[in-house]
C-alpha positions, 0 to 999 in steps of 0.5 A, spaced: 644 305 580 638 311 579 643 315 576 645 309 571 638 308 570 636 315 568 642 316 563 640 310 559 633 312 559 635 319 557 639 316 552 634 311 549 629 318 549 635 321 545 637 316 540 629 315 538 631 308 535 626 303 533 627 297 537 633 299 541 629 299 548 630 292 551 638 294 549 637 301 554 633 297 559 638 292 559 644 297 560 641 301 565 640 295 569 647 292 567 650 299 569 646 300 576 648 293 578 655 294 577 655 298 583 653 293 587 647 291 591 644 298 592 645 299 585 641 292 583 636 294 588 635 301 585 635 298 578 630 293 580 625 297 584 625 302 578 624 297 573 619 294 576 615 301 578 616 303 570 613 296 567 607 296 572 606 303 570 607 302 563 603 296 563 597 299 565 598 306 560 602 305 554 597 300 551 603 295 549 601 289 552 603 284 557 608 281 552 612 287 551 612 288 558 615 281 559 620 282 554 622 289 557 622 285 564 627 279 561 632 285 558 631 288 565 633 281 569 639 280 563 643 286 565 642 286 572 644 279 573 650 281 569 648 279 562 652 283 556 647 289 554 649 288 547 645 282 546 639 287 545 642 292 541 639 293 535 643 294 528 644 300 526 644 304 533 649 309 533 656 307 536 655 313 541 650 309 545 
């Protein structure tokens, strides 16, 4: 699960595509959760830790953190990450 989360993070950084962060949040959680209960657990722990840290230092605010967590839960619960995919994001991702 942690590897799936890292791959989504790495792809998000590489893509550097405005408005795509929720897609990558959902995709990382989705991929990790598909590995089973351990993957879902890892995705939840990593997502919660990341959002708790970011909400304190990024300055993006509570609304962005809430939206990130919604995307995390959506993917972790088996929702299609493409719900958050922005138009124009290269098909590589």
